[in-house]
C-alpha positions as CSV (number, residue, x, y, z in Angstrom):
1,M,56.7,42.0,62.5
2,V,55.3,44.4,65.0
3,T,53.2,43.4,68.0
4,S,51.3,46.1,69.8
5,Q,49.5,46.0,73.1
6,N,47.4,49.0,73.7
7,D,44.5,47.5,75.7
8,G,44.3,50.3,78.2
9,G,41.3,48.7,80.0
10,R,43.2,45.6,81.0
11,S,45.6,45.5,83.9
12,M,48.2,43.0,84.9
13,G,46.0,41.4,87.6
14,G,43.2,40.6,85.1
15,G,39.4,40.9,85.7
16,D,37.1,43.7,86.4
17,G,37.4,42.9,90.1
18,G,40.7,44.7,90.1
19,G,43.0,44.0,93.0
20,G,46.2,43.7,90.9
21,G,48.3,46.3,89.0
22,G,47.5,49.1,91.4
23,G,45.7,51.2,88.6
24,D,48.8,51.4,86.3
25,D,47.1,51.3,82.8
26,T,50.2,52.3,80.8
27,V,51.2,49.7,78.1
28,Y,54.3,50.1,75.9
29,T,54.7,48.9,72.4
30,V,57.4,46.3,71.7
31,A,58.7,46.1,68.1
32,V,60.6,43.2,66.5
33,M,63.5,44.6,64.6
34,S,64.3,43.4,61.1
35,G,67.8,42.5,62.0
36,G,66.7,40.6,65.1
37,G,66.1,41.7,68.6
38,Y,63.5,43.9,70.1
39,R,63.0,47.6,70.7
40,N,61.0,48.5,73.8
41,E,59.5,52.0,73.7
42,G,59.5,52.1,77.5
43,Y,63.3,52.6,77.4
44,K,63.5,55.0,74.5
45,D,64.9,57.8,76.8
46,D,67.8,55.6,78.0
47,G,69.8,55.8,74.7
48,T,69.7,54.3,71.3
49,D,67.7,51.0,71.3
50,G,67.7,50.9,75.0
51,I,71.6,51.0,75.3
52,P,72.6,53.7,77.7
53,P,75.0,56.4,76.4
54,E,78.7,56.6,77.2
55,P,79.4,58.5,80.4
56,Q,80.8,62.0,79.8
57,K,83.3,63.9,81.9
58,P,81.6,66.9,83.5
59,P,82.8,70.3,82.4
60,Q,85.7,71.8,84.4
61,L,84.8,74.5,86.8
62,P,86.6,77.8,86.5
63,A,89.5,78.3,89.0
64,T,88.7,80.3,92.0
65,D,90.6,83.3,93.3
66,D,92.0,81.2,96.2
67,D,93.8,78.8,93.8
68,T,97.1,80.5,94.4
69,Q,99.3,77.5,93.7
70,S,98.3,76.9,90.1
71,R,97.8,80.6,89.0
72,K,100.6,83.0,88.5
73,F,99.8,86.7,88.3
74,K,101.1,88.7,85.3
75,V,102.6,91.7,87.0
76,S,105.8,93.8,86.4
77,R,109.0,92.6,88.0
78,G,109.2,96.0,89.8
79,E,106.1,95.0,92.0
80,K,108.2,92.2,93.6
81,W,110.9,94.7,94.6
82,R,108.3,97.2,95.8
83,I,106.9,94.6,98.2
84,L,110.3,93.8,99.5
85,K,111.0,97.5,100.0
86,N,107.8,97.9,102.0
87,I,108.7,95.0,104.2
88,G,112.2,96.4,104.9
89,T,110.8,99.9,105.5
90,V,108.2,98.7,108.1
91,S,110.9,96.6,109.8
92,I,113.3,99.5,110.0
93,A,110.6,101.9,111.3
94,F,109.7,99.5,114.1
95,M,113.4,99.0,115.0
96,V,113.8,102.8,115.3
97,Q,110.5,103.1,117.2
98,F,111.4,100.4,119.8
99,T,114.9,101.6,120.1
100,A,113.3,104.6,121.8
101,F,110.6,102.7,123.8
102,Q,112.7,99.8,125.0
103,G,115.5,102.1,126.0
104,T,113.1,104.3,128.0
105,A,111.2,101.4,129.6
106,N,114.5,99.8,130.8
107,L,115.4,103.0,132.7
108,Q,112.1,103.5,134.4
109,S,112.9,101.6,137.6
110,S,116.0,103.7,138.1
111,I,115.5,107.2,136.8
112,N,111.9,107.3,138.1
113,A,112.3,105.1,141.1
114,S,110.7,107.7,143.5
115,D,107.4,106.2,144.9
116,G,107.6,103.6,142.2
117,L,106.5,106.1,139.5
118,G,108.4,104.4,136.7
119,T,107.0,100.9,137.5
120,V,103.4,102.3,137.9
121,S,103.7,104.0,134.5
122,L,104.8,100.7,132.9
123,S,101.9,98.9,134.5
124,A,99.5,101.5,133.1
125,I,100.9,100.9,129.6
126,Y,100.2,97.1,129.7
127,A,96.9,97.4,131.4
128,A,95.7,99.8,128.7
129,L,97.2,97.5,126.0
130,V,95.0,94.6,127.2
131,L,91.8,96.6,126.9
132,S,92.9,98.1,123.6
133,C,93.4,94.6,122.1
134,I,89.7,93.9,122.5
135,F,88.1,97.1,121.1
136,V,90.5,99.4,119.2
137,P,92.3,97.6,116.4
138,T,89.3,96.7,114.2
139,F,87.6,100.0,114.7
140,L,90.7,102.0,113.9
141,I,91.9,100.0,110.9
142,K,88.4,100.2,109.2
143,R,88.4,104.0,109.4
144,L,92.1,104.9,108.8
145,T,93.4,102.0,106.7
146,V,96.4,99.9,107.7
147,K,99.1,102.5,106.8
148,W,97.6,105.5,108.6
149,T,96.7,103.3,111.6
150,L,100.4,102.5,111.9
151,C,101.3,106.2,111.7
152,L,98.8,107.3,114.3
153,S,99.5,104.4,116.7
154,M,103.3,104.9,116.5
155,L,102.8,108.6,117.3
156,C,101.1,107.6,120.6
157,Y,104.5,106.6,121.9
158,A,105.8,110.2,121.7
159,P,103.9,111.6,124.8
160,Y,105.3,108.9,127.1
161,I,108.8,109.6,126.1
162,G,108.2,113.3,126.2
163,S,106.9,113.1,129.7
164,Q,110.4,112.0,130.8
165,F,111.3,115.7,130.7
166,Y,108.8,116.3,133.5
167,P,108.1,112.9,135.3
168,K,105.1,113.3,137.5
169,F,102.2,110.9,138.2
170,Y,99.8,113.1,136.2
171,T,102.1,113.2,133.2
172,L,103.7,109.7,133.1
173,V,100.6,107.6,133.8
174,P,98.1,109.2,131.4
175,A,100.9,109.1,128.7
176,G,101.4,105.4,129.5
177,V,97.7,104.8,129.1
178,L,97.7,106.5,125.7
179,L,100.7,104.5,124.6
180,G,98.9,101.2,125.6
181,L,95.8,102.2,123.7
182,G,97.9,102.9,120.6
183,A,100.1,99.8,120.8
184,A,97.3,97.2,120.1
185,P,96.2,98.7,116.7
186,M,99.8,99.3,115.8
187,W,100.7,95.6,116.2
188,A,97.4,94.5,114.5
189,A,98.1,96.8,111.5
190,K,101.6,95.6,111.2
191,A,100.5,91.9,111.1
192,T,97.8,92.7,108.6
193,Y,100.2,94.6,106.3
194,L,102.8,91.8,106.4
195,T,100.2,89.1,105.8
196,Q,98.5,90.9,102.9
197,V,101.7,91.8,101.0
198,G,103.0,88.3,101.7
199,G,100.0,86.8,99.9
200,V,100.5,89.0,96.9
201,Y,104.2,88.2,96.8
202,A,103.4,84.5,96.9
203,K,101.1,84.8,93.9
204,I,103.7,86.8,92.0
205,T,106.5,84.3,92.6
206,D,104.2,81.2,92.6
207,Q,105.3,80.1,96.0
208,P,103.3,78.8,99.0
209,I,101.7,81.7,101.0
210,D,102.5,80.2,104.4
211,A,106.3,80.1,103.6
212,I,106.4,83.7,102.3
213,V,104.4,85.1,105.3
214,V,106.6,83.3,107.8
215,R,109.7,84.5,106.0
216,F,108.5,88.1,106.1
217,F,107.6,87.9,109.8
218,G,111.0,86.4,110.5
219,F,112.8,89.3,108.8
220,F,110.6,91.8,110.7
221,F,111.4,90.3,114.1
222,L,115.1,90.1,113.3
223,A,115.1,93.8,112.9
224,W,112.7,94.5,115.8
225,Q,114.8,92.4,118.3
226,T,117.9,94.5,117.7
227,A,116.0,97.5,119.1
228,E,116.9,96.3,122.6
229,L,120.5,96.5,121.7
230,W,120.4,100.0,120.2
231,G,118.3,101.4,123.0
232,N,120.6,100.2,125.7
233,L,123.6,101.3,123.8
234,I,122.4,104.8,123.5
235,S,121.6,105.1,127.2
236,S,124.9,103.5,128.1
237,L,126.9,105.9,126.0
238,V,125.1,109.0,127.3
239,L,125.3,108.0,131.0
240,S,128.9,106.9,130.7
241,D,130.0,110.0,128.9
242,G,128.5,112.3,131.6
243,G,129.3,112.8,135.2
244,H,127.1,109.8,136.2
245,G,129.7,107.4,134.9
246,G,132.2,108.0,137.7
247,S,133.3,110.4,140.4
248,G,135.5,112.6,138.4
249,G,133.1,113.3,135.4
250,G,134.1,113.1,131.8
251,G,135.9,110.2,130.1
252,G,138.8,110.0,132.5
253,S,136.7,109.2,135.6
254,N,137.8,105.6,135.7
255,S,141.5,106.5,136.3
256,T,140.6,108.7,139.3
257,T,138.9,105.9,141.3
258,S,139.9,106.4,145.0
259,W,141.5,103.7,147.1
260,D,138.7,104.0,149.6
261,K,136.2,102.7,147.0
262,I,138.5,99.9,145.9
263,K,138.7,98.7,149.4
264,L,135.0,98.1,149.4
265,C,135.3,95.3,146.8
266,G,135.8,91.6,147.5
267,A,135.8,90.4,151.1
268,D,135.5,94.0,152.4
269,F,132.3,94.7,150.4
270,C,129.8,96.7,152.4
271,V,126.1,96.8,151.5
272,L,125.8,100.3,153.0
273,G,128.0,101.6,150.3
274,N,130.0,104.4,151.8
275,G,130.1,106.0,148.4
276,G,130.3,102.8,146.5
277,H,126.7,102.9,145.1
278,E,126.8,106.3,143.3
279,N,125.8,104.8,140.0
280,L,122.5,103.6,141.5
281,E,121.4,107.2,142.1
282,R,119.3,109.2,139.7
283,P,121.4,110.6,136.9
284,P,121.8,114.3,136.4
285,E,118.8,116.0,134.8
286,S,120.9,117.1,131.8
287,E,121.7,113.4,130.9
288,I,118.1,112.4,131.3
289,Y,117.0,115.2,129.0
290,E,119.7,114.2,126.5
291,I,118.5,110.6,126.4
292,S,114.9,111.6,126.2
293,A,115.6,114.0,123.3
294,I,117.3,111.2,121.4
295,Y,114.5,108.8,122.0
296,L,111.8,111.3,121.1
297,T,113.6,112.0,117.9
298,C,113.6,108.3,117.1
299,V,109.8,108.1,117.4
300,V,109.3,111.0,115.1
301,V,111.7,109.6,112.6
302,A,109.9,106.2,112.7
303,V,106.5,107.8,112.0
304,I,108.0,109.8,109.1
305,I,109.5,106.7,107.6
306,V,106.1,104.9,107.5
307,A,104.3,108.0,106.3
308,L,106.6,108.7,103.4
309,F,108.1,105.4,102.3
310,V,105.5,102.7,103.0
311,D,102.9,102.1,100.2
312,P,99.3,101.6,101.2
313,L,97.7,98.2,100.6
314,S,95.3,99.6,98.0
315,R,96.9,101.5,95.2
């Protein structure tokens, strides 16, 4: 049996006077099924016989490029060792570079003590470094890429060390400003390089990026911190080997220490010295030239190491 209501002229509220139903004249057909029950056409879009369909799991979205923990890159095993080689090379280059700079900076207050020239030059370095941090790194890295920014910035250290051969205000201070301007992009490029290759290495080895980047930075600073040791060792060996190490010159100067100098020690110490403060004087020019030549060579070697043995980020 099928009952049908299609009286479109009659609304739920009755009568021609209106007032009920709000003008909704739609009437649906209700069918009595042969097996019992009803089928309301008003719910035909909700599933079979008014029964809603079973919920379905939405399709899985494709993995994004940032999903580094669940995706492992298919690359050659040699790429892993290439990354480790680059990290080691950058670390060694900075160690050699700062062997020269730290050694030179530590001597400024003594070898260039006249009129505070050494201290002023160091102040110029760090004042320029502050300004350079704001403007230079992004500009330079965009135009030269990370690798060649490293090379150019490291080369900016050479004029300052070279100016030790002729230390004047108009040589040391401008060279210090140039060094400061180059230092900021150098450190920014180094950090960018270590972070980028650390991310690639983490994808290759399927390890957390944070752990790999921290490990790479730790190895870098392990090598970099030893520069203080090597720089001071070089200056100590040169100054101790020359006449500045003692009164007699050469390696046997310690055995010729006079009794008059020994008497100035202990309770008889005299601040005026009377010859007991010779090591605080400016070393001979020959020794300063020797130290500066060694340090300048270190800077050149560091730049060559980066230029020849460090791979660019994009290959």
